[in-house]
PAPA-30656 format. One line per field, with one value per atom (N, C-alpha, C, O): atom name; residue in three letters; residue number from 1; y negated, z negated, x negated. Coordinates in Angstrom, 2 decimals. Layout:
N
finu: [CA_...]
lumke: [ala_...]
sefi: [NUM_...]
py: [Y_...]
pz: [Z_...]
px: [X_...]
! end
This chain:
71
finu: [N_CA_C_O_N_CA_C_O_N_CA_C_O_N_CA_C_O_N_CA_C_O_N_CA_C_O_N_CA_C_O_N_CA_C_O_N_CA_C_O_N_CA_C_O_N_CA_C_O_N_CA_C_O_N_CA_C_O_N_CA_C_O_N_CA_C_O_N_CA_C_O_N_CA_C_O_N_CA_C_O_N_CA_C_O_N_CA_C_O_N_CA_C_O_N_CA_C_O_N_CA_C_O_N_CA_C_O_N_CA_C_O_N_CA_C_O_N_CA_C_O_N_CA_C_O_N_CA_C_O_N_CA_C_O_N_CA_C_O_N_CA_C_O_N_CA_C_O_N_CA_C_O_N_CA_C_O_N_CA_C_O_N_CA_C_O_N_CA_C_O_N_CA_C_O_N_CA_C_O_N_CA_C_O_N_CA_C_O_N_CA_C_O_N_CA_C_O_N_CA_C_O_N_CA_C_O_N_CA_C_O_N_CA_C_O_N_CA_C_O_N_CA_C_O_N_CA_C_O_N_CA_C_O_N_CA_C_O_N_CA_C_O_N_CA_C_O_N_CA_C_O_N_CA_C_O_N_CA_C_O_N_CA_C_O_N_CA_C_O_N_CA_C_O_N_CA_C_O_N_CA_C_O_N_CA_C_O_N_CA_C_O_N_CA_C_O_N_CA_C_O_N_CA_C_O_N_CA_C_O_N_CA_C_O_N_CA_C_O]
lumke: [unk_unk_unk_unk_unk_unk_unk_unk_unk_unk_unk_unk_unk_unk_unk_unk_unk_unk_unk_unk_unk_unk_unk_unk_unk_unk_unk_unk_unk_unk_unk_unk_unk_unk_unk_unk_unk_unk_unk_unk_unk_unk_unk_unk_unk_unk_unk_unk_unk_unk_unk_unk_unk_unk_unk_unk_unk_unk_unk_unk_unk_unk_unk_unk_unk_unk_unk_unk_unk_unk_unk_unk_unk_unk_unk_unk_unk_unk_unk_unk_unk_unk_unk_unk_unk_unk_unk_unk_unk_unk_unk_unk_unk_unk_unk_unk_unk_unk_unk_unk_unk_unk_unk_unk_unk_unk_unk_unk_unk_unk_unk_unk_unk_unk_unk_unk_unk_unk_unk_unk_unk_unk_unk_unk_unk_unk_unk_unk_unk_unk_unk_unk_unk_unk_unk_unk_unk_unk_unk_unk_unk_unk_unk_unk_unk_unk_unk_unk_unk_unk_unk_unk_unk_unk_unk_unk_unk_unk_unk_unk_unk_unk_unk_unk_unk_unk_unk_unk_unk_unk_unk_unk_unk_unk_unk_unk_unk_unk_unk_unk_unk_unk_unk_unk_unk_unk_unk_unk_unk_unk_unk_unk_unk_unk_unk_unk_unk_unk_unk_unk_unk_unk_unk_unk_unk_unk_unk_unk_unk_unk_unk_unk_unk_unk_unk_unk_unk_unk_unk_unk_unk_unk_unk_unk_unk_unk_unk_unk_unk_unk_unk_unk_unk_unk_unk_unk_unk_unk_unk_unk_unk_unk_unk_unk_unk_unk_unk_unk_unk_unk_unk_unk_unk_unk_unk_unk_unk_unk_unk_unk_unk_unk_unk_unk_unk_unk_unk_unk_unk_unk_unk_unk_unk_unk_unk_unk_unk_unk_unk_unk_unk_unk_unk_unk]
sefi: [1_1_1_1_2_2_2_2_3_3_3_3_4_4_4_4_5_5_5_5_6_6_6_6_7_7_7_7_8_8_8_8_9_9_9_9_10_10_10_10_11_11_11_11_12_12_12_12_13_13_13_13_14_14_14_14_15_15_15_15_16_16_16_16_17_17_17_17_18_18_18_18_19_19_19_19_20_20_20_20_21_21_21_21_22_22_22_22_23_23_23_23_24_24_24_24_25_25_25_25_26_26_26_26_27_27_27_27_28_28_28_28_29_29_29_29_30_30_30_30_31_31_31_31_32_32_32_32_33_33_33_33_34_34_34_34_35_35_35_35_36_36_36_36_37_37_37_37_38_38_38_38_39_39_39_39_40_40_40_40_41_41_41_41_42_42_42_42_43_43_43_43_44_44_44_44_45_45_45_45_46_46_46_46_47_47_47_47_48_48_48_48_49_49_49_49_50_50_50_50_51_51_51_51_52_52_52_52_53_53_53_53_54_54_54_54_55_55_55_55_56_56_56_56_57_57_57_57_58_58_58_58_59_59_59_59_60_60_60_60_61_61_61_61_62_62_62_62_63_63_63_63_64_64_64_64_65_65_65_65_66_66_66_66_67_67_67_67_68_68_68_68_69_69_69_69_70_70_70_70_71_71_71_71]
py: [-16.52_-17.36_-16.99_-16.43_-17.62_-18.59_-17.19_-17.34_-16.04_-14.65_-14.24_-13.78_-14.23_-13.76_-13.68_-12.78_-15.93_-16.73_-15.33_-14.51_-16.19_-15.59_-14.78_-14.80_-13.82_-11.63_-11.82_-11.20_-12.91_-12.64_-13.89_-14.03_-14.51_-15.37_-14.51_-14.51_-13.80_-12.69_-12.31_-12.60_-11.02_-9.97_-10.51_-9.67_-11.85_-11.89_-11.54_-10.57_-12.50_-12.54_-11.37_-11.23_-10.54_-9.74_-9.09_-8.51_-8.94_-8.25_-8.59_-8.15_-10.26_-10.97_-10.47_-10.09_-10.65_-9.76_-8.84_-8.71_-7.75_-6.23_-5.60_-4.55_-7.39_-7.41_-8.07_-7.57_-9.20_-9.47_-7.97_-7.65_-7.29_-6.03_-4.36_-3.29_-5.54_-4.08_-4.73_-4.45_-5.51_-6.33_-6.45_-6.28_-6.67_-6.56_-5.20_-5.02_-4.00_-3.11_-3.01_-2.74_-3.31_-3.01_-3.17_-2.47_-4.69_-5.69_-4.85_-4.39_-4.66_-4.07_-2.78_-2.66_-1.58_-0.52_-1.01_-0.71_-2.09_-2.41_-2.48_-2.05_-3.51_-3.89_-2.68_-2.72_-1.70_-0.45_0.11_1.04_-0.14_1.25_-0.48_-0.48_-1.08_-2.08_-1.70_-1.28_-1.78_-1.40_-0.28_-0.16_0.71_2.64_2.15_2.23_1.67_1.57_0.81_1.21_-0.37_-0.99_-0.34_-0.67_0.33_1.37_2.12_2.27_2.69_3.93_3.05_3.54_2.00_1.53_1.29_2.04_0.40_0.38_1.56_1.64_2.24_4.14_4.57_4.72_4.71_4.50_3.84_4.26_2.16_1.40_2.35_2.85_2.19_2.33_3.74_3.71_4.44_5.62_5.40_5.92_4.52_4.95_3.87_4.06_2.78_1.98_3.09_3.36_4.15_4.33_5.84_6.62_6.20_7.21_6.19_6.77_4.91_4.31_4.07_3.98_4.02_3.67_4.62_4.14_6.03_7.33_7.96_8.76_7.09_7.07_6.96_7.93_5.28_4.27_5.20_5.29_5.93_6.20_7.32_6.88_8.32_9.08_9.06_9.87_8.32_7.70_6.85_7.12_6.26_5.65_7.01_7.69_7.42_8.99_10.04_11.14_9.61_10.00_9.60_10.20_8.06_7.45_7.84_7.59_7.95_7.76_9.74_10.24_10.45_11.70_11.44_11.21_11.54_10.11_9.89_10.23_8.87_8.17_9.41_9.35_10.26_10.41_11.89_12.14_12.19_13.67_13.03_13.65_11.83_11.91_10.83_10.47_10.00_10.23_10.96_10.85]
pz: [11.86_12.08_10.41_10.16_9.52_8.87_7.83_7.49_7.37_6.54_6.86_6.02_8.37_8.32_8.07_7.97_8.00_8.04_6.08_5.79_5.25_4.25_3.59_2.40_4.55_4.13_4.63_3.99_6.11_6.50_5.33_5.57_4.51_3.69_2.35_1.37_2.64_0.29_0.78_0.22_2.87_2.21_2.52_2.04_3.29_3.30_1.90_1.63_0.75_-0.50_-0.85_-1.08_-0.83_-1.98_-1.36_-2.20_-0.19_1.01_0.79_0.97_0.03_0.06_-2.61_-3.48_-2.52_-3.79_-3.76_-4.34_-2.91_-2.58_-2.75_-3.16_-1.97_-1.59_-2.59_-2.69_-3.52_-5.02_-5.77_-6.48_-5.11_-6.36_-6.50_-7.10_-5.05_-4.63_-4.57_-5.08_-4.06_-4.14_-6.19_-6.71_-6.39_-8.18_-8.53_-9.27_-8.10_-8.54_-8.23_-8.94_-7.03_-6.08_-6.67_-6.82_-7.13_-8.05_-9.51_-9.87_-10.01_-11.60_-11.29_-11.79_-9.88_-9.29_-9.64_-10.34_-8.39_-8.67_-9.25_-9.11_-10.25_-12.06_-12.59_-12.74_-12.81_-13.47_-12.49_-12.82_-11.08_-10.66_-10.57_-11.73_-10.21_-10.71_-12.68_-12.99_-13.10_-14.99_-15.58_-16.51_-14.36_-14.67_-14.00_-14.73_-12.78_-12.01_-12.82_-12.99_-13.30_-14.03_-15.55_-16.07_-16.11_-17.63_-16.86_-17.07_-15.69_-14.83_-14.66_-14.89_-14.30_-13.53_-15.16_-15.58_-15.92_-17.40_-18.03_-18.71_-17.89_-19.05_-17.84_-18.32_-16.62_-15.34_-16.17_-17.30_-15.48_-16.41_-17.68_-18.00_-18.05_-20.43_-19.88_-19.90_-19.60_-19.31_-18.45_-18.94_-16.89_-16.08_-17.69_-18.05_-18.40_-19.82_-19.80_-19.30_-20.71_-21.63_-20.89_-21.72_-19.48_-19.48_-18.79_-18.61_-18.51_-18.52_-19.59_-19.42_-21.28_-22.14_-22.60_-23.29_-22.69_-22.58_-22.26_-22.69_-21.21_-19.87_-20.64_-21.11_-21.19_-21.09_-22.76_-23.20_-23.58_-24.96_-24.19_-23.84_-23.89_-23.44_-22.67_-22.63_-22.15_-21.42_-22.78_-22.85_-23.37_-24.65_-24.90_-24.48_-25.59_-26.26_-25.82_-26.36_-24.63_-23.70_-23.55_-23.01_-24.30_-24.18_-25.54_-26.18_-25.67_-28.04_-27.71_-27.45_-27.88_-27.48_-27.30_-27.95_-25.86_-25.04_-25.37_-24.83_-26.97_-26.89_-28.38_-28.71_-29.10_-30.44_-29.38_-29.52_-28.95_-27.77_-27.55_-27.44_-27.53_-27.74_-28.14_-27.62_-29.59_-30.12_-31.35_-31.38]
px: [102.14_100.84_99.95_98.88_101.00_100.76_100.15_98.97_100.75_100.63_99.69_98.92_99.33_98.38_96.64_95.80_96.69_95.66_95.06_94.19_96.60_96.65_96.14_95.83_95.99_95.85_94.43_93.59_93.80_92.66_91.91_90.71_92.27_91.34_91.40_90.65_92.52_92.59_91.39_90.33_91.54_90.78_89.50_88.73_88.48_87.43_87.17_86.48_87.84_87.95_87.13_85.92_88.22_87.70_86.66_85.98_86.23_84.82_82.94_81.81_84.20_82.82_82.68_81.91_83.21_83.64_83.07_81.99_83.75_82.62_81.11_80.62_80.46_79.66_78.89_77.77_79.15_79.13_78.49_77.53_79.74_79.87_78.94_78.82_78.31_77.05_76.11_75.02_76.32_74.88_73.88_72.78_74.68_74.78_74.52_73.55_75.29_74.60_72.82_71.86_72.96_71.24_70.14_69.14_70.63_69.61_69.90_68.82_70.44_70.20_68.94_67.82_69.93_68.96_66.98_66.02_67.48_65.98_64.71_63.56_65.68_65.82_64.88_63.66_65.67_64.61_64.07_63.33_64.18_63.31_61.90_61.47_61.54_60.49_60.16_59.04_60.56_60.73_59.91_59.11_60.65_59.60_58.32_57.34_58.11_57.29_56.23_55.08_56.75_55.39_55.11_54.04_55.76_55.24_54.25_53.05_55.19_53.86_52.37_51.26_52.56_51.39_50.87_49.99_51.33_50.19_49.81_48.79_50.39_50.28_48.91_47.78_49.05_47.93_47.23_46.97_46.66_45.77_44.98_43.90_46.23_45.43_44.64_43.41_45.04_44.24_42.91_41.92_42.67_41.39_40.54_39.38_41.55_40.36_39.77_38.69_40.94_39.95_39.17_38.70_39.06_38.44_36.99_35.92_37.09_36.06_34.47_33.25_35.94_35.28_34.74_33.84_34.67_34.43_33.08_32.25_33.36_32.06_31.37_30.77_31.12_30.15_29.74_28.59_31.25_30.26_29.51_28.42_29.64_28.61_27.61_26.69_27.74_26.85_25.80_24.60_26.18_25.14_25.01_24.07_25.97_24.79_24.35_24.23_24.03_23.33_22.03_21.11_22.04_20.52_20.63_19.61_20.82_20.31_19.86_18.76_21.32_19.57_18.43_17.42_18.89_16.71_15.78_14.72_16.03_15.31_14.97_13.79_15.69_15.28_14.19_13.00_14.62_14.08_12.48_11.43_12.67_11.33_10.61_9.55_11.50_10.34_9.46_8.23]
! end
């Protein structure tokens, strides 16, 4: 039975190592996905901010045009 314990211990260690490798791959994949999503989120935020600035410029230009029309 002693041989069985050694094999069992080896198998547990091997499976543990494989589990750590799998978890490492999962972590890598999740990190890559998070980086992609974060870039997308920043791009959307930039687009929203630029749209807001464009709207503010258009609103200001419209007020300026109205002010000149009444002069």
